[in-house]
mmCIF file of the N, C-alpha and C atoms, coordinates in Angstrom:
data_MODEL
# 
_entry.id   MODEL 
# 
loop_
_atom_site.group_PDB 
_atom_site.id 
_atom_site.type_symbol 
_atom_site.label_atom_id 
_atom_site.label_alt_id 
_atom_site.label_comp_id 
_atom_site.label_asym_id 
_atom_site.label_entity_id 
_atom_site.label_seq_id 
_atom_site.pdbx_PDB_ins_code 
_atom_site.Cartn_x 
_atom_site.Cartn_y 
_atom_site.Cartn_z 
_atom_site.occupancy 
_atom_site.B_iso_or_equiv 
_atom_site.pdbx_formal_charge 
_atom_site.auth_seq_id 
_atom_site.auth_comp_id 
_atom_site.auth_asym_id 
_atom_site.auth_atom_id 
_atom_site.pdbx_PDB_model_num 
ATOM 1   N N  . MET A 1 1  ? 0.582  -1.260 0.092  1.00 0.00 ? 1  MET A N  1 
ATOM 2   C CA . MET A 1 1  ? 0.058  -0.261 0.004  1.00 0.00 ? 1  MET A CA 1 
ATOM 3   C C  . MET A 1 1  ? 1.309  1.303  0.039  1.00 0.00 ? 1  MET A C  1 
ATOM 4   N N  . SER A 1 2  ? 0.686  2.367  -0.808 1.00 0.00 ? 2  SER A N  1 
ATOM 5   C CA . SER A 1 2  ? 0.985  3.650  -0.797 1.00 0.00 ? 2  SER A CA 1 
ATOM 6   C C  . SER A 1 2  ? -0.107 4.696  -0.695 1.00 0.00 ? 2  SER A C  1 
ATOM 7   N N  . ILE A 1 3  ? 1.088  5.408  0.480  1.00 0.00 ? 3  ILE A N  1 
ATOM 8   C CA . ILE A 1 3  ? -0.370 6.338  0.432  1.00 0.00 ? 3  ILE A CA 1 
ATOM 9   C C  . ILE A 1 3  ? 0.687  7.655  0.438  1.00 0.00 ? 3  ILE A C  1 
ATOM 10  N N  . GLU A 1 4  ? 0.455  8.656  -0.609 1.00 0.00 ? 4  GLU A N  1 
ATOM 11  C CA . GLU A 1 4  ? 0.749  9.972  -0.104 1.00 0.00 ? 4  GLU A CA 1 
ATOM 12  C C  . GLU A 1 4  ? -0.133 11.072 0.743  1.00 0.00 ? 4  GLU A C  1 
ATOM 13  N N  . LEU A 1 5  ? 0.674  12.046 1.188  1.00 0.00 ? 5  LEU A N  1 
ATOM 14  C CA . LEU A 1 5  ? 0.543  13.082 2.105  1.00 0.00 ? 5  LEU A CA 1 
ATOM 15  C C  . LEU A 1 5  ? 0.618  14.194 1.476  1.00 0.00 ? 5  LEU A C  1 
ATOM 16  N N  . ILE A 1 6  ? -0.408 15.583 1.779  1.00 0.00 ? 6  ILE A N  1 
ATOM 17  C CA . ILE A 1 6  ? -0.056 16.562 1.234  1.00 0.00 ? 6  ILE A CA 1 
ATOM 18  C C  . ILE A 1 6  ? -0.444 17.385 2.175  1.00 0.00 ? 6  ILE A C  1 
ATOM 19  N N  . ASN A 1 7  ? 0.175  18.152 2.460  1.00 0.00 ? 7  ASN A N  1 
ATOM 20  C CA . ASN A 1 7  ? 0.663  19.255 3.711  1.00 0.00 ? 7  ASN A CA 1 
ATOM 21  C C  . ASN A 1 7  ? 0.665  20.531 3.100  1.00 0.00 ? 7  ASN A C  1 
ATOM 22  N N  . ALA A 1 8  ? -0.766 21.466 3.349  1.00 0.00 ? 8  ALA A N  1 
ATOM 23  C CA . ALA A 1 8  ? -0.660 22.905 2.681  1.00 0.00 ? 8  ALA A CA 1 
ATOM 24  C C  . ALA A 1 8  ? -0.344 23.671 3.576  1.00 0.00 ? 8  ALA A C  1 
ATOM 25  N N  . ASP A 1 9  ? -0.574 23.265 4.626  1.00 0.00 ? 9  ASP A N  1 
ATOM 26  C CA . ASP A 1 9  ? 0.031  24.019 6.041  1.00 0.00 ? 9  ASP A CA 1 
ATOM 27  C C  . ASP A 1 9  ? 1.082  24.416 6.020  1.00 0.00 ? 9  ASP A C  1 
ATOM 28  N N  . SER A 1 10 ? 1.428  26.065 5.887  1.00 0.00 ? 10 SER A N  1 
ATOM 29  C CA . SER A 1 10 ? 2.867  26.347 5.316  1.00 0.00 ? 10 SER A CA 1 
ATOM 30  C C  . SER A 1 10 ? 3.795  26.539 6.717  1.00 0.00 ? 10 SER A C  1 
ATOM 31  N N  . ASP A 1 11 ? 2.852  26.902 8.036  1.00 0.00 ? 11 ASP A N  1 
ATOM 32  C CA . ASP A 1 11 ? 3.706  26.849 9.513  1.00 0.00 ? 11 ASP A CA 1 
ATOM 33  C C  . ASP A 1 11 ? 3.554  25.741 10.363 1.00 0.00 ? 11 ASP A C  1 
ATOM 34  N N  . MET A 1 12 ? 3.018  24.373 9.971  1.00 0.00 ? 12 MET A N  1 
ATOM 35  C CA . MET A 1 12 ? 3.300  23.692 10.856 1.00 0.00 ? 12 MET A CA 1 
ATOM 36  C C  . MET A 1 12 ? 3.618  22.102 9.987  1.00 0.00 ? 12 MET A C  1 
ATOM 37  N N  . ALA A 1 13 ? 4.448  21.342 10.904 1.00 0.00 ? 13 ALA A N  1 
ATOM 38  C CA . ALA A 1 13 ? 4.762  20.527 10.372 1.00 0.00 ? 13 ALA A CA 1 
ATOM 39  C C  . ALA A 1 13 ? 3.708  19.352 10.360 1.00 0.00 ? 13 ALA A C  1 
ATOM 40  N N  . HIS A 1 14 ? 3.783  18.462 9.406  1.00 0.00 ? 14 HIS A N  1 
ATOM 41  C CA . HIS A 1 14 ? 2.645  16.763 9.393  1.00 0.00 ? 14 HIS A CA 1 
ATOM 42  C C  . HIS A 1 14 ? 3.725  15.577 9.325  1.00 0.00 ? 14 HIS A C  1 
ATOM 43  N N  . GLY A 1 15 ? 2.646  14.520 9.497  1.00 0.00 ? 15 GLY A N  1 
ATOM 44  C CA . GLY A 1 15 ? 3.153  13.558 9.238  1.00 0.00 ? 15 GLY A CA 1 
ATOM 45  C C  . GLY A 1 15 ? 2.166  12.743 9.713  1.00 0.00 ? 15 GLY A C  1 
ATOM 46  N N  . LEU A 1 16 ? 2.696  11.303 9.236  1.00 0.00 ? 16 LEU A N  1 
ATOM 47  C CA . LEU A 1 16 ? 1.606  10.123 9.470  1.00 0.00 ? 16 LEU A CA 1 
ATOM 48  C C  . LEU A 1 16 ? 2.057  8.897  10.083 1.00 0.00 ? 16 LEU A C  1 
ATOM 49  N N  . VAL A 1 17 ? 1.803  8.398  11.189 1.00 0.00 ? 17 VAL A N  1 
ATOM 50  C CA . VAL A 1 17 ? 2.315  6.837  11.561 1.00 0.00 ? 17 VAL A CA 1 
ATOM 51  C C  . VAL A 1 17 ? 1.171  6.103  11.867 1.00 0.00 ? 17 VAL A C  1 
ATOM 52  N N  . ILE A 1 18 ? 0.993  4.816  11.088 1.00 0.00 ? 18 ILE A N  1 
ATOM 53  C CA . ILE A 1 18 ? -0.032 3.993  11.523 1.00 0.00 ? 18 ILE A CA 1 
ATOM 54  C C  . ILE A 1 18 ? 0.617  3.079  12.613 1.00 0.00 ? 18 ILE A C  1 
ATOM 55  N N  . THR A 1 19 ? -0.091 2.954  13.925 1.00 0.00 ? 19 THR A N  1 
ATOM 56  C CA . THR A 1 19 ? 0.272  2.290  14.953 1.00 0.00 ? 19 THR A CA 1 
ATOM 57  C C  . THR A 1 19 ? -0.703 1.284  15.383 1.00 0.00 ? 19 THR A C  1 
ATOM 58  N N  . ALA A 1 20 ? -0.138 0.108  15.921 1.00 0.00 ? 20 ALA A N  1 
ATOM 59  C CA . ALA A 1 20 ? -1.684 -0.642 16.368 1.00 0.00 ? 20 ALA A CA 1 
ATOM 60  C C  . ALA A 1 20 ? -2.393 -0.030 17.352 1.00 0.00 ? 20 ALA A C  1 
ATOM 61  N N  . ARG A 1 21 ? -3.695 -0.572 17.440 1.00 0.00 ? 21 ARG A N  1 
ATOM 62  C CA . ARG A 1 21 ? -4.280 0.014  18.143 1.00 0.00 ? 21 ARG A CA 1 
ATOM 63  C C  . ARG A 1 21 ? -4.335 -0.415 19.699 1.00 0.00 ? 21 ARG A C  1 
ATOM 64  N N  . GLU A 1 22 ? -3.745 0.210  20.415 1.00 0.00 ? 22 GLU A N  1 
ATOM 65  C CA . GLU A 1 22 ? -4.100 -0.596 22.144 1.00 0.00 ? 22 GLU A CA 1 
ATOM 66  C C  . GLU A 1 22 ? -5.438 -0.412 22.799 1.00 0.00 ? 22 GLU A C  1 
ATOM 67  N N  . ALA A 1 23 ? -5.448 -1.368 23.850 1.00 0.00 ? 23 ALA A N  1 
ATOM 68  C CA . ALA A 1 23 ? -6.606 -1.523 24.766 1.00 0.00 ? 23 ALA A CA 1 
ATOM 69  C C  . ALA A 1 23 ? -6.925 -0.024 25.390 1.00 0.00 ? 23 ALA A C  1 
ATOM 70  N N  . GLN A 1 24 ? -5.652 0.450  25.839 1.00 0.00 ? 24 GLN A N  1 
ATOM 71  C CA . GLN A 1 24 ? -5.536 2.260  26.047 1.00 0.00 ? 24 GLN A CA 1 
ATOM 72  C C  . GLN A 1 24 ? -5.514 2.711  25.065 1.00 0.00 ? 24 GLN A C  1 
ATOM 73  N N  . SER A 1 25 ? -6.548 3.360  24.345 1.00 0.00 ? 25 SER A N  1 
ATOM 74  C CA . SER A 1 25 ? -5.767 4.397  23.778 1.00 0.00 ? 25 SER A CA 1 
ATOM 75  C C  . SER A 1 25 ? -5.068 5.681  24.121 1.00 0.00 ? 25 SER A C  1 
ATOM 76  N N  . SER A 1 26 ? -4.468 6.280  23.135 1.00 0.00 ? 26 SER A N  1 
ATOM 77  C CA . SER A 1 26 ? -3.398 7.383  23.767 1.00 0.00 ? 26 SER A CA 1 
ATOM 78  C C  . SER A 1 26 ? -3.954 8.668  23.007 1.00 0.00 ? 26 SER A C  1 
ATOM 79  N N  . PRO A 1 27 ? -3.706 10.133 23.466 1.00 0.00 ? 27 PRO A N  1 
ATOM 80  C CA . PRO A 1 27 ? -4.226 10.945 22.507 1.00 0.00 ? 27 PRO A CA 1 
ATOM 81  C C  . PRO A 1 27 ? -3.243 11.564 21.667 1.00 0.00 ? 27 PRO A C  1 
ATOM 82  N N  . MET A 1 28 ? -2.164 10.556 21.642 1.00 0.00 ? 28 MET A N  1 
ATOM 83  C CA . MET A 1 28 ? -0.513 10.977 20.589 1.00 0.00 ? 28 MET A CA 1 
ATOM 84  C C  . MET A 1 28 ? -0.120 9.702  20.200 1.00 0.00 ? 28 MET A C  1 
ATOM 85  N N  . PRO A 1 29 ? -0.946 8.828  19.496 1.00 0.00 ? 29 PRO A N  1 
ATOM 86  C CA . PRO A 1 29 ? -0.338 7.544  19.541 1.00 0.00 ? 29 PRO A CA 1 
ATOM 87  C C  . PRO A 1 29 ? 0.835  6.958  18.512 1.00 0.00 ? 29 PRO A C  1 
ATOM 88  N N  . MET A 1 30 ? 1.276  8.871  17.459 1.00 0.00 ? 30 MET A N  1 
ATOM 89  C CA . MET A 1 30 ? 1.865  8.415  17.164 1.00 0.00 ? 30 MET A CA 1 
ATOM 90  C C  . MET A 1 30 ? 3.287  8.723  17.870 1.00 0.00 ? 30 MET A C  1 
ATOM 91  N N  . MET A 1 31 ? 2.911  9.101  18.822 1.00 0.00 ? 31 MET A N  1 
ATOM 92  C CA . MET A 1 31 ? 4.161  9.657  19.853 1.00 0.00 ? 31 MET A CA 1 
ATOM 93  C C  . MET A 1 31 ? 4.530  8.033  20.733 1.00 0.00 ? 31 MET A C  1 
ATOM 94  N N  . THR A 1 32 ? 3.454  7.004  20.984 1.00 0.00 ? 32 THR A N  1 
ATOM 95  C CA . THR A 1 32 ? 3.466  6.360  22.043 1.00 0.00 ? 32 THR A CA 1 
ATOM 96  C C  . THR A 1 32 ? 3.409  5.018  21.294 1.00 0.00 ? 32 THR A C  1 
ATOM 97  N N  . GLY A 1 33 ? 2.837  4.796  20.340 1.00 0.00 ? 33 GLY A N  1 
ATOM 98  C CA . GLY A 1 33 ? 2.487  3.348  19.937 1.00 0.00 ? 33 GLY A CA 1 
ATOM 99  C C  . GLY A 1 33 ? 3.631  2.758  19.418 1.00 0.00 ? 33 GLY A C  1 
ATOM 100 N N  . GLY A 1 34 ? 3.914  1.299  18.677 1.00 0.00 ? 34 GLY A N  1 
ATOM 101 C CA . GLY A 1 34 ? 4.719  0.970  17.890 1.00 0.00 ? 34 GLY A CA 1 
ATOM 102 C C  . GLY A 1 34 ? 3.647  0.733  16.617 1.00 0.00 ? 34 GLY A C  1 
ATOM 103 N N  . LEU A 1 35 ? 4.499  0.760  15.377 1.00 0.00 ? 35 LEU A N  1 
ATOM 104 C CA . LEU A 1 35 ? 4.017  1.110  13.694 1.00 0.00 ? 35 LEU A CA 1 
ATOM 105 C C  . LEU A 1 35 ? 3.547  -0.366 13.993 1.00 0.00 ? 35 LEU A C  1 
ATOM 106 N N  . ALA A 1 36 ? 2.441  -0.615 13.455 1.00 0.00 ? 36 ALA A N  1 
ATOM 107 C CA . ALA A 1 36 ? 2.010  -1.473 13.007 1.00 0.00 ? 36 ALA A CA 1 
ATOM 108 C C  . ALA A 1 36 ? 2.152  -2.525 12.078 1.00 0.00 ? 36 ALA A C  1 
ATOM 109 N N  . PHE A 1 37 ? 3.622  -1.920 11.106 1.00 0.00 ? 37 PHE A N  1 
ATOM 110 C CA . PHE A 1 37 ? 3.719  -2.462 9.798  1.00 0.00 ? 37 PHE A CA 1 
ATOM 111 C C  . PHE A 1 37 ? 5.349  -1.737 10.003 1.00 0.00 ? 37 PHE A C  1 
ATOM 112 N N  . ASN A 1 38 ? 6.448  -2.504 8.708  1.00 0.00 ? 38 ASN A N  1 
ATOM 113 C CA . ASN A 1 38 ? 7.236  -2.076 9.058  1.00 0.00 ? 38 ASN A CA 1 
ATOM 114 C C  . ASN A 1 38 ? 6.946  -1.133 7.960  1.00 0.00 ? 38 ASN A C  1 
ATOM 115 N N  . GLY A 1 39 ? 7.615  0.291  7.909  1.00 0.00 ? 39 GLY A N  1 
ATOM 116 C CA . GLY A 1 39 ? 8.028  0.961  6.827  1.00 0.00 ? 39 GLY A CA 1 
ATOM 117 C C  . GLY A 1 39 ? 6.219  2.388  7.322  1.00 0.00 ? 39 GLY A C  1 
ATOM 118 N N  . ALA A 1 40 ? 5.338  1.747  8.005  1.00 0.00 ? 40 ALA A N  1 
ATOM 119 C CA . ALA A 1 40 ? 3.980  2.191  7.900  1.00 0.00 ? 40 ALA A CA 1 
ATOM 120 C C  . ALA A 1 40 ? 4.123  3.897  8.670  1.00 0.00 ? 40 ALA A C  1 
ATOM 121 N N  . ALA A 1 41 ? 5.147  4.621  8.387  1.00 0.00 ? 41 ALA A N  1 
ATOM 122 C CA . ALA A 1 41 ? 5.861  6.439  8.905  1.00 0.00 ? 41 ALA A CA 1 
ATOM 123 C C  . ALA A 1 41 ? 6.207  7.076  8.064  1.00 0.00 ? 41 ALA A C  1 
ATOM 124 N N  . LEU A 1 42 ? 5.337  8.378  8.217  1.00 0.00 ? 42 LEU A N  1 
ATOM 125 C CA . LEU A 1 42 ? 6.088  9.386  7.690  1.00 0.00 ? 42 LEU A CA 1 
ATOM 126 C C  . LEU A 1 42 ? 5.833  10.472 8.537  1.00 0.00 ? 42 LEU A C  1 
ATOM 127 N N  . ARG A 1 43 ? 7.117  10.486 9.445  1.00 0.00 ? 43 ARG A N  1 
ATOM 128 C CA . ARG A 1 43 ? 6.896  11.701 10.586 1.00 0.00 ? 43 ARG A CA 1 
ATOM 129 C C  . ARG A 1 43 ? 7.015  12.690 10.087 1.00 0.00 ? 43 ARG A C  1 
ATOM 130 N N  . PHE A 1 44 ? 7.735  13.457 9.116  1.00 0.00 ? 44 PHE A N  1 
ATOM 131 C CA . PHE A 1 44 ? 7.525  15.034 8.539  1.00 0.00 ? 44 PHE A CA 1 
ATOM 132 C C  . PHE A 1 44 ? 7.844  14.882 7.508  1.00 0.00 ? 44 PHE A C  1 
ATOM 133 N N  . LEU A 1 45 ? 7.114  15.709 6.390  1.00 0.00 ? 45 LEU A N  1 
ATOM 134 C CA . LEU A 1 45 ? 6.807  15.760 5.349  1.00 0.00 ? 45 LEU A CA 1 
ATOM 135 C C  . LEU A 1 45 ? 8.410  16.997 4.780  1.00 0.00 ? 45 LEU A C  1 
ATOM 136 N N  . SER A 1 46 ? 9.197  16.759 3.755  1.00 0.00 ? 46 SER A N  1 
ATOM 137 C CA . SER A 1 46 ? 9.819  17.552 3.952  1.00 0.00 ? 46 SER A CA 1 
ATOM 138 C C  . SER A 1 46 ? 9.920  18.356 2.333  1.00 0.00 ? 46 SER A C  1 
ATOM 139 N N  . GLU A 1 47 ? 9.584  17.416 1.691  1.00 0.00 ? 47 GLU A N  1 
ATOM 140 C CA . GLU A 1 47 ? 10.308 17.603 -0.080 1.00 0.00 ? 47 GLU A CA 1 
ATOM 141 C C  . GLU A 1 47 ? 8.481  18.533 -0.373 1.00 0.00 ? 47 GLU A C  1 
ATOM 142 N N  . SER A 1 48 ? 8.822  20.114 -0.959 1.00 0.00 ? 48 SER A N  1 
ATOM 143 C CA . SER A 1 48 ? 7.966  20.720 -1.282 1.00 0.00 ? 48 SER A CA 1 
ATOM 144 C C  . SER A 1 48 ? 7.814  20.923 -2.820 1.00 0.00 ? 48 SER A C  1 
ATOM 145 N N  . THR A 1 49 ? 6.768  21.363 -3.513 1.00 0.00 ? 49 THR A N  1 
ATOM 146 C CA . THR A 1 49 ? 6.288  21.322 -4.459 1.00 0.00 ? 49 THR A CA 1 
ATOM 147 C C  . THR A 1 49 ? 6.867  22.998 -4.527 1.00 0.00 ? 49 THR A C  1 
ATOM 148 N N  . SER A 1 50 ? 6.719  23.293 -6.183 1.00 0.00 ? 50 SER A N  1 
ATOM 149 C CA . SER A 1 50 ? 7.239  24.810 -6.471 1.00 0.00 ? 50 SER A CA 1 
ATOM 150 C C  . SER A 1 50 ? 6.166  26.386 -5.595 1.00 0.00 ? 50 SER A C  1 
ATOM 151 N N  . ALA A 1 51 ? 4.710  25.611 -5.312 1.00 0.00 ? 51 ALA A N  1 
ATOM 152 C CA . ALA A 1 51 ? 4.457  26.514 -4.375 1.00 0.00 ? 51 ALA A CA 1 
ATOM 153 C C  . ALA A 1 51 ? 3.913  26.279 -3.239 1.00 0.00 ? 51 ALA A C  1 
ATOM 154 N N  . GLY A 1 52 ? 5.367  25.589 -2.760 1.00 0.00 ? 52 GLY A N  1 
ATOM 155 C CA . GLY A 1 52 ? 5.537  25.582 -1.157 1.00 0.00 ? 52 GLY A CA 1 
ATOM 156 C C  . GLY A 1 52 ? 4.544  24.421 -0.586 1.00 0.00 ? 52 GLY A C  1 
ATOM 157 N N  . ILE A 1 53 ? 3.879  23.438 -1.221 1.00 0.00 ? 53 ILE A N  1 
ATOM 158 C CA . ILE A 1 53 ? 2.978  22.510 -0.402 1.00 0.00 ? 53 ILE A CA 1 
ATOM 159 C C  . ILE A 1 53 ? 3.980  21.246 -0.402 1.00 0.00 ? 53 ILE A C  1 
ATOM 160 N N  . ARG A 1 54 ? 4.251  20.910 0.992  1.00 0.00 ? 54 ARG A N  1 
ATOM 161 C CA . ARG A 1 54 ? 4.820  20.082 1.305  1.00 0.00 ? 54 ARG A CA 1 
ATOM 162 C C  . ARG A 1 54 ? 3.996  18.546 0.911  1.00 0.00 ? 54 ARG A C  1 
ATOM 163 N N  . VAL A 1 55 ? 5.002  17.521 1.040  1.00 0.00 ? 55 VAL A N  1 
ATOM 164 C CA . VAL A 1 55 ? 4.454  16.412 0.010  1.00 0.00 ? 55 VAL A CA 1 
ATOM 165 C C  . VAL A 1 55 ? 5.423  15.398 0.452  1.00 0.00 ? 55 VAL A C  1 
ATOM 166 N N  . GLY A 1 56 ? 4.982  13.937 0.530  1.00 0.00 ? 56 GLY A N  1 
ATOM 167 C CA . GLY A 1 56 ? 5.903  12.790 1.115  1.00 0.00 ? 56 GLY A CA 1 
ATOM 168 C C  . GLY A 1 56 ? 4.716  11.406 0.673  1.00 0.00 ? 56 GLY A C  1 
ATOM 169 N N  . THR A 1 57 ? 5.644  10.503 0.435  1.00 0.00 ? 57 THR A N  1 
ATOM 170 C CA . THR A 1 57 ? 4.945  9.234  0.242  1.00 0.00 ? 57 THR A CA 1 
ATOM 171 C C  . THR A 1 57 ? 5.275  8.106  1.120  1.00 0.00 ? 57 THR A C  1 
ATOM 172 N N  . PHE A 1 58 ? 4.780  7.307  1.531  1.00 0.00 ? 58 PHE A N  1 
ATOM 173 C CA . PHE A 1 58 ? 5.258  6.149  2.141  1.00 0.00 ? 58 PHE A CA 1 
ATOM 174 C C  . PHE A 1 58 ? 4.908  4.586  1.869  1.00 0.00 ? 58 PHE A C  1 
ATOM 175 N N  . THR A 1 59 ? 5.083  3.585  1.721  1.00 0.00 ? 59 THR A N  1 
ATOM 176 C CA . THR A 1 59 ? 4.777  2.325  1.150  1.00 0.00 ? 59 THR A CA 1 
ATOM 177 C C  . THR A 1 59 ? 5.270  1.462  2.110  1.00 0.00 ? 59 THR A C  1 
ATOM 178 N N  . PHE A 1 60 ? 4.106  0.718  2.346  1.00 0.00 ? 60 PHE A N  1 
ATOM 179 C CA . PHE A 1 60 ? 4.712  -0.492 3.408  1.00 0.00 ? 60 PHE A CA 1 
ATOM 180 C C  . PHE A 1 60 ? 3.242  -2.009 3.086  1.00 0.00 ? 60 PHE A C  1 
ATOM 181 N N  . THR A 1 61 ? 3.095  -2.460 3.323  1.00 0.00 ? 61 THR A N  1 
ATOM 182 C CA . THR A 1 61 ? 2.588  -4.153 3.191  1.00 0.00 ? 61 THR A CA 1 
ATOM 183 C C  . THR A 1 61 ? 1.743  -4.171 4.584  1.00 0.00 ? 61 THR A C  1 
ATOM 184 N N  . ALA A 1 62 ? 0.373  -4.309 4.192  1.00 0.00 ? 62 ALA A N  1 
ATOM 185 C CA . ALA A 1 62 ? -0.437 -3.821 5.939  1.00 0.00 ? 62 ALA A CA 1 
ATOM 186 C C  . ALA A 1 62 ? -0.834 -5.361 5.254  1.00 0.00 ? 62 ALA A C  1 
ATOM 187 N N  . TRP A 1 63 ? -0.255 -6.729 5.874  1.00 0.00 ? 63 TRP A N  1 
ATOM 188 C CA . TRP A 1 63 ? -0.157 -7.768 6.116  1.00 0.00 ? 63 TRP A CA 1 
ATOM 189 C C  . TRP A 1 63 ? -1.202 -8.622 6.961  1.00 0.00 ? 63 TRP A C  1 
ATOM 190 N N  . LYS A 1 64 ? -2.124 -7.473 8.142  1.00 0.00 ? 64 LYS A N  1 
ATOM 191 C CA . LYS A 1 64 ? -2.664 -8.492 8.943  1.00 0.00 ? 64 LYS A CA 1 
ATOM 192 C C  . LYS A 1 64 ? -4.240 -7.429 9.531  1.00 0.00 ? 64 LYS A C  1 
ATOM 193 N N  . ALA A 1 65 ? -5.285 -8.236 8.795  1.00 0.00 ? 65 ALA A N  1 
ATOM 194 C CA . ALA A 1 65 ? -6.610 -7.077 9.281  1.00 0.00 ? 65 ALA A CA 1 
ATOM 195 C C  . ALA A 1 65 ? -6.790 -6.763 10.685 1.00 0.00 ? 65 ALA A C  1 
ATOM 196 N N  . GLY A 1 66 ? -7.460 -5.455 10.663 1.00 0.00 ? 66 GLY A N  1 
ATOM 197 C CA . GLY A 1 66 ? -7.487 -5.011 12.125 1.00 0.00 ? 66 GLY A CA 1 
ATOM 198 C C  . GLY A 1 66 ? -8.058 -3.596 12.266 1.00 0.00 ? 66 GLY A C  1 
ATOM 199 N N  . SER A 1 67 ? -7.932 -3.558 13.230 1.00 0.00 ? 67 SER A N  1 
ATOM 200 C CA . SER A 1 67 ? -7.956 -1.673 13.730 1.00 0.00 ? 67 SER A CA 1 
ATOM 201 C C  . SER A 1 67 ? -6.667 -0.988 14.043 1.00 0.00 ? 67 SER A C  1 
ATOM 202 N N  . TYR A 1 68 ? -6.901 0.063  13.338 1.00 0.00 ? 68 TYR A N  1 
ATOM 203 C CA . TYR A 1 68 ? -5.025 0.790  13.401 1.00 0.00 ? 68 TYR A CA 1 
ATOM 204 C C  . TYR A 1 68 ? -5.522 2.407  13.866 1.00 0.00 ? 68 TYR A C  1 
ATOM 205 N N  . GLU A 1 69 ? -4.982 3.138  14.598 1.00 0.00 ? 69 GLU A N  1 
ATOM 206 C CA . GLU A 1 69 ? -4.676 4.595  14.581 1.00 0.00 ? 69 GLU A CA 1 
ATOM 207 C C  . GLU A 1 69 ? -3.734 4.887  14.063 1.00 0.00 ? 69 GLU A C  1 
# 
């Protein structure tokens, strides 16, 4: 699976982390949970388009059905 992120927010860094859903949910699962799958994270978008929009793509294999955060 490949996911492309687009961040048009010029003054705030964003990213995406897919974590295994824990029994007790955390308000910040991207900081406290482990990755659900190898490669299932893009913590900060670094490349920018000519318009200044930050973009990034990450690819991973989702090999197990379930609920994820």
